[in-house]
TIMI-2910 file (N, C-alpha, C, CB; in pm, 1 decimal, decimal comma, always signed):
<rs>
+----------+----------+----------+----------+----------+----------+----------+----------+----------+----------+----------+----------+------+
!      n_x !      n_y !      n_z !     ca_x !     ca_y !     ca_z !      c_x !      c_y !      c_z !     cb_x !     cb_y !     cb_z ! resn !
+----------+----------+----------+----------+----------+----------+----------+----------+----------+----------+----------+----------+------+
!    +74,6 !   -110,4 !    -35,0 !    +32,8 !    -30,0 !     -5,6 !    +98,3 !   +153,9 !    -40,2 !    +21,5 !    -86,6 !   +105,3 !  Met !
!    +47,0 !   +187,8 !    -87,4 !   +109,0 !   +348,2 !   -161,5 !    +66,9 !   +453,4 !    -38,3 !     +6,3 !   +408,7 !   -347,6 !  Lys !
!   +156,4 !   +493,3 !    +79,1 !    +95,9 !   +586,8 !   +133,2 !    +99,0 !   +732,3 !   +135,0 !   +104,7 !   +559,7 !   +216,1 !  Ile !
!     -0,2 !   +814,5 !    +26,0 !    +29,3 !   +901,6 !    +31,1 !    +44,5 !  +1068,6 !   +139,2 !    -12,1 !   +878,9 !    -45,5 !  Ile !
!   +147,3 !  +1134,4 !    +96,0 !   +172,4 !  +1215,4 !   +147,3 !    +60,3 !  +1341,5 !   +147,2 !   +284,9 !  +1226,7 !   +105,0 !  Lys !
!    +60,1 !  +1420,7 !   +255,2 !    -16,4 !  +1529,1 !   +221,9 !    +53,4 !  +1670,4 !   +242,3 !   -138,0 !  +1518,6 !   +299,1 !  Arg !
!    +34,5 !  +1739,5 !   +193,5 !   +158,5 !  +1863,2 !   +244,5 !   +240,1 !  +1913,6 !   +145,5 !   +271,0 !  +1810,5 !   +349,4 !  Gly !
!   +304,9 !  +1969,2 !   +185,1 !   +430,3 !  +2076,0 !    +56,4 !   +501,2 !  +1960,7 !    +25,9 !   +568,5 !  +2229,9 !   +128,3 !  Pro !
!   +526,9 !  +1984,1 !   -161,3 !   +593,3 !  +1842,8 !   -214,1 !   +759,0 !  +1923,6 !   -179,5 !   +545,0 !  +1783,1 !   -430,5 !  Leu !
!   +860,3 !  +1822,7 !   -151,6 !  +1022,9 !  +1861,5 !   -181,5 !  +1099,3 !  +1881,4 !   -275,8 !  +1091,8 !  +1796,6 !   -149,1 !  Ser !
!  +1184,1 !  +1906,2 !   -313,8 !  +1196,0 !  +1952,2 !   -456,6 !  +1261,3 !  +1811,1 !   -500,9 !  +1296,6 !  +2105,9 !   -486,6 !  Ala !
!  +1304,8 !  +1715,2 !   -418,1 !  +1365,7 !  +1586,8 !   -413,0 !  +1238,2 !  +1488,0 !   -500,1 !  +1401,1 !  +1540,2 !   -232,5 !  Asp !
!  +1128,4 !  +1514,1 !   -481,6 !  +1028,1 !  +1467,0 !   -471,1 !   +981,2 !  +1542,5 !   -686,2 !   +942,1 !  +1528,1 !   -292,0 !  Glu !
!   +958,3 !  +1686,2 !   -665,1 !   +958,1 !  +1703,2 !   -752,7 !  +1021,5 !  +1737,2 !   -874,7 !   +918,5 !  +1727,0 !   -730,1 !  Ala !
!  +1122,1 !  +1699,4 !   -795,7 !  +1226,8 !  +1614,7 !   -945,3 !  +1255,0 !  +1491,3 !   -980,5 !  +1361,3 !  +1636,5 !   -949,9 !  Arg !
!  +1211,9 !  +1398,8 !   -911,4 !  +1183,0 !  +1269,6 !   -944,1 !  +1049,5 !  +1268,2 !   -997,8 !  +1198,5 !  +1180,6 !   -833,4 !  Gly !
!   +942,9 !  +1337,5 !   -976,0 !   +848,5 !  +1314,3 !  -1066,6 !   +855,7 !  +1382,3 !  -1229,8 !   +732,9 !  +1358,0 !   -993,3 !  Leu !
!   +931,6 !  +1498,6 !  -1238,8 !   +974,8 !  +1584,7 !  -1357,1 !  +1076,9 !  +1460,0 !  -1463,0 !  +1083,3 !  +1744,6 !  -1284,4 !  Ala !
!  +1158,6 !  +1376,5 !  -1376,8 !  +1232,2 !  +1310,5 !  -1417,1 !  +1138,7 !  +1184,1 !  -1525,8 !  +1312,5 !  +1272,8 !  -1291,1 !  Glu !
!  +1059,4 !  +1174,9 !  -1440,6 !   +955,3 !  +1020,9 !  -1473,3 !   +931,9 !  +1069,9 !  -1620,6 !   +767,4 !   +991,9 !  -1361,5 !  Glu !
!   +870,9 !  +1208,4 !  -1628,4 !   +803,0 !  +1266,6 !  -1760,7 !   +840,5 !  +1331,3 !  -1873,7 !   +732,6 !  +1338,5 !  -1736,4 !  Lys !
!   +972,5 !  +1332,5 !  -1809,4 !  +1094,3 !  +1456,8 !  -1965,5 !  +1052,5 !  +1392,8 !  -2040,5 !  +1298,6 !  +1470,8 !  -1998,4 !  Lys !
!  +1077,6 !  +1227,9 !  -2059,7 !  +1090,6 !  +1182,4 !  -2234,9 !   +952,6 !  +1193,6 !  -2310,6 !  +1140,9 !  +1003,9 !  -2257,6 !  Asp !
!   +826,0 !  +1184,1 !  -2207,0 !   +706,5 !  +1141,7 !  -2234,0 !   +679,7 !  +1287,9 !  -2354,2 !   +600,4 !  +1118,0 !  -2076,0 !  Glu !
!   +720,4 !  +1425,5 !  -2231,5 !   +706,8 !  +1562,7 !  -2262,3 !   +763,1 !  +1603,3 !  -2393,9 !   +766,5 !  +1639,3 !  -2160,5 !  Leu !
!   +894,8 !  +1568,0 !  -2395,4 !  +1002,2 !  +1608,5 !  -2520,2 !   +918,4 !  +1522,9 !  -2656,9 !  +1202,9 !  +1531,3 !  -2483,2 !  Gly !
!   +881,8 !  +1403,8 !  -2670,9 !   +866,1 !  +1370,0 !  -2805,9 !   +686,5 !  +1450,2 !  -2765,8 !   +899,0 !  +1162,5 !  -2861,5 !  Glu !
!   +616,2 !  +1452,6 !  -2725,6 !   +512,9 !  +1522,6 !  -2742,4 !   +525,7 !  +1677,4 !  -2784,2 !   +449,2 !  +1504,9 !  -2630,8 !  Lys !
!   +635,5 !  +1713,2 !  -2729,2 !   +675,7 !  +1837,4 !  -2764,3 !   +726,3 !  +1832,4 !  -2924,2 !   +787,8 !  +1883,5 !  -2660,1 !  Glu !
!   +785,3 !  +1716,2 !  -2923,2 !   +852,7 !  +1736,9 !  -3113,9 !   +700,3 !  +1709,6 !  -3201,6 !  +1014,3 !  +1559,7 !  -3182,5 !  Ala !
!   +623,3 !  +1614,4 !  -3122,7 !   +534,3 !  +1580,3 !  -3239,4 !   +445,7 !  +1735,2 !  -3274,0 !   +419,6 !  +1434,9 !  -3189,0 !  Glu !
!   +385,9 !  +1820,9 !  -3143,2 !   +362,1 !  +1951,3 !  -3151,6 !   +424,0 !  +2024,2 !  -3274,5 !   +405,0 !  +2006,0 !  -3032,9 !  Glu !
!   +562,4 !  +2024,3 !  -3290,8 !   +636,0 !  +2079,9 !  -3386,5 !   +624,1 !  +2060,4 !  -3514,0 !   +736,5 !  +2060,8 !  -3367,3 !  Leu !
!   +635,2 !  +1964,3 !  -3547,2 !   +645,4 !  +1877,8 !  -3673,1 !   +472,2 !  +1920,2 !  -3691,4 !   +704,4 !  +1677,6 !  -3650,1 !  Ile !
!   +339,8 !  +1954,3 !  -3606,4 !   +255,1 !  +1974,3 !  -3700,5 !   +286,1 !  +2161,3 !  -3704,3 !    +88,0 !  +1903,4 !  -3656,0 !  Lys !
!   +304,9 !  +2223,3 !  -3624,0 !   +349,7 !  +2353,6 !  -3655,9 !   +442,6 !  +2353,7 !  -3760,7 !   +404,5 !  +2417,5 !  -3546,8 !  Arg !
!   +527,6 !  +2345,8 !  -3771,3 !   +598,4 !  +2375,0 !  -3891,3 !   +548,6 !  +2340,4 !  -4037,4 !   +714,6 !  +2315,2 !  -3874,6 !  Leu !
!   +475,6 !  +2227,6 !  -4037,2 !   +402,7 !  +2188,9 !  -4190,4 !   +310,8 !  +2291,1 !  -4172,3 !   +323,7 !  +2022,1 !  -4223,1 !  Gln !
!   +266,6 !  +2350,8 !  -4062,3 !   +187,7 !  +2451,3 !  -4091,6 !   +220,0 !  +2563,7 !  -4234,5 !   +190,0 !  +2518,8 !  -3960,4 !  Arg !
!   +341,8 !  +2551,3 !  -4082,4 !   +406,5 !  +2696,1 !  -4120,3 !   +504,0 !  +2688,0 !  -4271,0 !   +519,5 !  +2747,3 !  -3975,0 !  Leu !
!   +524,3 !  +2578,3 !  -4331,2 !   +549,6 !  +2569,3 !  -4395,1 !   +480,4 !  +2596,9 !  -4556,1 !   +582,8 !  +2499,9 !  -4344,7 !  Ile !
!   +342,2 !  +2548,4 !  -4512,7 !   +265,5 !  +2552,8 !  -4602,7 !   +208,2 !  +2694,0 !  -4649,1 !   +180,0 !  +2469,7 !  -4567,1 !  Lys !
!   +211,8 !  +2786,2 !  -4518,0 !   +193,1 !  +2914,9 !  -4569,6 !   +276,3 !  +2961,6 !  -4592,3 !   +140,5 !  +2990,3 !  -4519,1 !  Glu !
!   +417,2 !  +2919,7 !  -4548,8 !   +533,9 !  +3017,3 !  -4647,8 !   +493,6 !  +3012,8 !  -4760,8 !   +688,7 !  +2975,2 !  -4662,7 !  Glu !
!   +564,6 !  +2889,8 !  -4840,1 !   +514,6 !  +2823,5 !  -4991,6 !   +435,4 !  +2907,5 !  -5057,4 !   +429,4 !  +2689,6 !  -4987,1 !  Ala !
!   +293,9 !  +2908,9 !  -4978,3 !   +187,4 !  +2951,0 !  -5078,2 !   +176,7 !  +3078,4 !  -5050,9 !    +51,8 !  +2882,9 !  -5073,2 !  Ser !
!   +288,3 !  +3162,0 !  -4972,4 !   +272,1 !  +3321,7 !  -5012,6 !   +448,7 !  +3329,3 !  -5128,8 !   +273,8 !  +3460,5 !  -4807,5 !  Lys !
!   +448,0 !  +3267,4 !  -5195,4 !   +577,9 !  +3251,5 !  -5293,6 !   +724,3 !  +3222,0 !  -5194,0 !   +598,6 !  +3417,5 !  -5394,5 !  Gly !
!   +725,4 !  +3222,6 !  -5047,7 !   +891,9 !  +3234,1 !  -4984,1 !   +941,8 !  +3088,6 !  -5004,6 !   +907,1 !  +3281,0 !  -4792,4 !  Leu !
!  +1061,6 !  +3086,9 !  -4954,2 !  +1146,1 !  +2886,5 !  -5004,8 !  +1148,0 !  +2886,1 !  -4864,0 !  +1357,7 !  +2842,9 !  -5111,6 !  Phe !
!  +1151,2 !  +2943,5 !  -4731,9 !  +1203,1 !  +2934,5 !  -4595,3 !  +1100,0 !  +2968,8 !  -4468,3 !  +1322,2 !  +3031,3 !  -4591,3 !  Thr !
!  +1064,4 !  +2874,4 !  -4406,7 !   +999,6 !  +2867,2 !  -4273,7 !  +1094,2 !  +2897,3 !  -4143,0 !   +940,4 !  +2724,0 !  -4261,5 !  Ala !
!  +1099,4 !  +2992,5 !  -4050,5 !  +1194,5 !  +2929,7 !  -3962,1 !  +1060,6 !  +2915,1 !  -3828,5 !  +1362,3 !  +3044,9 !  -3926,9 !  Lys !
!  +1134,7 !  +2924,5 !  -3709,9 !  +1031,8 !  +2943,1 !  -3586,1 !  +1155,5 !  +2897,3 !  -3482,1 !   +862,2 !  +2826,8 !  -3586,1 !  Ile !
!  +1095,1 !  +2996,6 !  -3379,9 !  +1184,4 !  +2950,2 !  -3279,3 !  +1110,5 !  +2847,5 !  -3123,6 !  +1256,9 !  +3103,7 !  -3232,9 !  Ser !
!  +1190,8 !  +2769,5 !  -3043,0 !  +1188,4 !  +2689,7 !  -2932,9 !  +1264,3 !  +2738,7 !  -2825,5 !  +1227,4 !  +2567,7 !  -2963,0 !  Val !
!  +1195,9 !  +2765,6 !  -2730,6 !  +1308,6 !  +2735,4 !  -2594,1 !  +1395,4 !  +2666,3 !  -2547,4 !  +1279,0 !  +2717,3 !  -2511,6 !  Gly !
!  +1494,6 !  +2691,3 !  -2522,7 !  +1615,3 !  +2620,0 !  -2506,1 !  +1651,0 !  +2551,7 !  -2363,1 !  +1717,3 !  +2713,6 !  -2540,8 !  Lys !
!  +1489,4 !  +2552,6 !  -2237,1 !  +1506,6 !  +2526,5 !  -2203,7 !  +1434,8 !  +2415,2 !  -2164,2 !  +1539,4 !  +2589,8 !  -2184,0 !  Asn !
!  +1352,0 !  +2349,7 !  -2362,6 !  +1185,4 !  +2303,2 !  -2353,3 !  +1240,4 !  +2157,8 !  -2290,4 !  +1070,1 !  +2291,4 !  -2538,0 !  Ser !
!  +1177,7 !  +2063,0 !  -2311,5 !  +1240,7 !  +1887,8 !  -2314,1 !  +1247,0 !  +1917,3 !  -2412,7 !  +1172,0 !  +1736,2 !  -2279,5 !  Ala !
!  +1224,1 !  +1944,0 !  -2526,3 !  +1235,9 !  +1907,9 !  -2696,5 !  +1382,0 !  +1896,6 !  -2737,6 !  +1166,1 !  +2035,6 !  -2800,9 !  Leu !
!  +1450,2 !  +2077,5 !  -2642,2 !  +1567,4 !  +2057,8 !  -2683,7 !  +1662,9 !  +1986,8 !  -2569,6 !  +1612,6 !  +2186,1 !  -2731,5 !  Val !
!  +1633,2 !  +2017,7 !  -2451,1 !  +1717,6 !  +1944,4 !  -2337,5 !  +1723,2 !  +1784,7 !  -2364,0 !  +1645,4 !  +1972,2 !  -2182,4 !  Lys !
!  +1609,2 !  +1714,1 !  -2385,6 !  +1594,4 !  +1603,7 !  -2393,0 !  +1710,1 !  +1528,9 !  -2557,9 !  +1420,5 !  +1600,7 !  -2389,0 !  Gly !
!  +1693,5 !  +1593,2 !  -2638,0 !  +1744,7 !  +1652,3 !  -2748,2 !  +1647,1 !  +1562,7 !  -2906,6 !  +1938,5 !  +1624,3 !  -2732,0 !  Gly !
!  +1492,1 !  +1617,6 !  -2839,6 !  +1461,8 !  +1526,0 !  -2988,9 !  +1430,5 !  +1643,6 !  -3023,9 !  +1340,5 !  +1389,3 !  -3017,2 !  Phe !
!  +1448,1 !  +1745,8 !  -3064,1 !  +1481,0 !  +1841,2 !  -3178,3 !  +1556,1 !  +1821,3 !  -3271,8 !  +1524,3 !  +1938,2 !  -3147,1 !  Ile !
!  +1669,1 !  +1665,6 !  -3241,7 !  +1697,1 !  +1624,5 !  -3339,5 !  +1600,0 !  +1536,5 !  -3400,0 !  +1801,2 !  +1583,5 !  -3324,9 !  His !
!  +1527,7 !  +1460,9 !  -3368,9 !  +1437,1 !  +1422,2 !  -3431,8 !  +1353,9 !  +1460,2 !  -3538,5 !  +1392,6 !  +1405,6 !  -3370,9 !  Asp !
!  +1332,8 !  +1592,5 !  -3470,5 !  +1207,0 !  +1747,5 !  -3570,7 !  +1348,1 !  +1729,6 !  -3698,0 !  +1184,6 !  +2020,8 !  -3444,5 !  Val !
!  +1413,4 !  +1732,3 !  -3661,0 !  +1543,1 !  +1796,8 !  -3757,1 !  +1557,4 !  +1672,6 !  -3908,4 !  +1735,5 !  +1794,3 !  -3630,6 !  Val !
!  +1561,0 !  +1550,4 !  -3858,5 !  +1543,9 !  +1436,3 !  -3889,6 !  +1438,6 !  +1378,2 !  -3987,6 !  +1536,6 !  +1393,6 !  -3790,1 !  Ser !
!  +1366,7 !  +1404,3 !  -3947,7 !  +1214,7 !  +1417,6 !  -4019,0 !  +1193,2 !  +1503,0 !  -4134,6 !  +1113,4 !  +1472,4 !  -3923,0 !  His !
!  +1204,0 !  +1644,6 !  -4102,6 !  +1203,7 !  +1729,8 !  -4241,1 !  +1345,4 !  +1723,6 !  -4299,7 !  +1160,9 !  +1896,1 !  -4217,6 !  Tyr !
!  +1459,7 !  +1650,7 !  -4298,4 !  +1545,2 !  +1582,8 !  -4374,5 !  +1487,6 !  +1502,2 !  -4459,6 !  +1626,9 !  +1519,9 !  -4308,6 !  Arg !
!  +1442,9 !  +1400,0 !  -4407,4 !  +1453,0 !  +1330,3 !  -4504,9 !  +1273,9 !  +1310,2 !  -4590,1 !  +1532,4 !  +1194,8 !  -4440,4 !  Lys !
!  +1248,7 !  +1456,5 !  -4548,0 !  +1121,2 !  +1496,9 !  -4674,5 !  +1228,9 !  +1586,9 !  -4759,9 !   +944,4 !  +1614,0 !  -4608,0 !  Leu !
!  +1344,6 !  +1605,7 !  -4753,1 !  +1403,7 !  +1649,9 !  -4856,2 !  +1476,6 !  +1815,9 !  -4844,6 !  +1295,0 !  +1633,1 !  -4959,4 !  Gly !
!  +1423,4 !  +1847,3 !  -4671,5 !  +1432,8 !  +1973,5 !  -4668,1 !  +1536,3 !  +2021,8 !  -4645,2 !  +1366,4 !  +2018,2 !  -4605,2 !  Phe !
!  +1593,1 !  +2164,6 !  -4635,7 !  +1755,0 !  +2155,6 !  -4558,7 !  +1688,3 !  +2211,3 !  -4386,8 !  +1917,1 !  +2312,5 !  -4656,9 !  Lys !
!  +1746,2 !  +2165,5 !  -4309,0 !  +1739,1 !  +2219,5 !  -4172,0 !  +1835,1 !  +2274,5 !  -4136,4 !  +1715,8 !  +2142,3 !  -4080,9 !  Val !
!  +1853,8 !  +2371,7 !  -4088,3 !  +1944,3 !  +2412,5 !  -3964,0 !  +1892,7 !  +2485,2 !  -3849,3 !  +2049,1 !  +2494,2 !  -4006,0 !  Asp !
!  +1948,3 !  +2463,4 !  -3736,9 !  +1952,7 !  +2509,0 !  -3592,0 !  +2041,3 !  +2630,3 !  -3549,9 !  +1998,4 !  +2395,6 !  -3512,1 !  Ile !
!  +1965,9 !  +2762,9 !  -3488,6 !  +2104,9 !  +2862,3 !  -3521,3 !  +2040,7 !  +2855,2 !  -3331,1 !  +2109,9 !  +3064,3 !  -3674,3 !  Phe !
!  +2158,9 !  +2854,0 !  -3217,4 !  +2165,8 !  +2919,5 !  -3146,7 !  +2238,3 !  +3063,2 !  -3106,6 !  +2174,5 !  +2850,8 !  -3106,3 !  Asp !
!  +2168,5 !  +3175,1 !  -3069,1 !  +2254,5 !  +3320,6 !  -3092,2 !  +2333,0 !  +3328,2 !  -2958,0 !  +2146,1 !  +3477,0 !  -3115,1 !  Ser !
!  +2310,3 !  +3204,8 !  -2842,8 !  +2393,3 !  +3214,7 !  -2708,0 !  +2364,7 !  +3361,0 !  -2679,5 !  +2569,3 !  +3177,6 !  -2719,4 !  Gly !
!  +2283,0 !  +3427,4 !  -2713,3 !  +2236,9 !  +3560,7 !  -2631,6 !  +2091,3 !  +3536,3 !  -2549,3 !  +2213,9 !  +3696,7 !  -2749,3 !  Leu !
!  +2017,6 !  +3468,0 !  -2608,7 !  +1903,7 !  +3458,7 !  -2574,5 !  +1821,0 !  +3317,3 !  -2519,1 !  +1858,6 !  +3509,6 !  -2674,3 !  Thr !
!  +1705,3 !  +3275,6 !  -2460,2 !  +1668,7 !  +3200,3 !  -2456,0 !  +1592,1 !  +3049,6 !  -2542,7 !  +1647,5 !  +3259,5 !  -2405,3 !  Phe !
!  +1673,1 !  +3095,6 !  -2652,1 !  +1573,8 !  +3010,2 !  -2787,4 !  +1691,2 !  +3015,7 !  -2878,3 !  +1404,5 !  +3103,8 !  -2870,3 !  Phe !
!  +1681,4 !  +2858,3 !  -2946,3 !  +1656,2 !  +2811,4 !  -3065,4 !  +1595,3 !  +2891,7 !  -3162,2 !  +1592,7 !  +2713,4 !  -3052,2 !  Gln !
!  +1662,2 !  +2902,9 !  -3261,6 !  +1567,5 !  +2887,0 !  -3395,7 !  +1586,2 !  +2798,9 !  -3516,7 !  +1561,3 !  +3007,0 !  -3456,8 !  Thr !
!  +1515,1 !  +2711,8 !  -3544,4 !  +1478,5 !  +2636,4 !  -3678,2 !  +1455,0 !  +2648,1 !  -3801,5 !  +1407,2 !  +2595,2 !  -3674,6 !  Ile !
!  +1555,9 !  +2681,1 !  -3873,1 !  +1523,1 !  +2700,4 !  -4015,0 !  +1517,8 !  +2619,2 !  -4151,6 !  +1589,8 !  +2777,1 !  -4037,8 !  Val !
!  +1375,6 !  +2568,8 !  -4210,3 !  +1337,8 !  +2490,7 !  -4262,6 !  +1354,2 !  +2560,1 !  -4386,3 !  +1230,0 !  +2441,1 !  -4217,6 !  Val !
!  +1432,9 !  +2527,1 !  -4506,6 !  +1415,6 !  +2566,0 !  -4619,9 !  +1426,8 !  +2485,5 !  -4768,3 !  +1486,5 !  +2653,9 !  -4609,5 !  Ser !
!  +1367,5 !  +2503,9 !  -4854,3 !  +1322,7 !  +2440,9 !  -4986,3 !  +1331,4 !  +2462,3 !  -5117,1 !  +1228,1 !  +2434,3 !  -4988,2 !  Trp !
!  +1461,9 !  +2525,0 !  -5174,3 !  +1530,5 !  +2580,4 !  -5277,4 !  +1597,9 !  +2465,3 !  -5303,0 !  +1610,5 !  +2704,2 !  -5254,3 !  Glu !
+----------+----------+----------+----------+----------+----------+----------+----------+----------+----------+----------+----------+------+
</rs>
């Protein structure tokens, strides 16, 4: 029988909970980013443009867990050129997808 603790959560407990769910969150963020990029690519291409850019937070599970590379791989397999830019001055990385 598991005893449910009442009261404040300790930092160790919170860390443990987050650790259990971080990969699940990273995968979900990757799927959502693929959907957002797909819409953006379609919008930009329909305007006559050949590039789509989107920024993601460096502290996201997507970036920290390395799932951003799954997104890059997904689009490269579809024939797109994909670059990730990290200015080092912001809390974001910019993903640039192009099809020229």
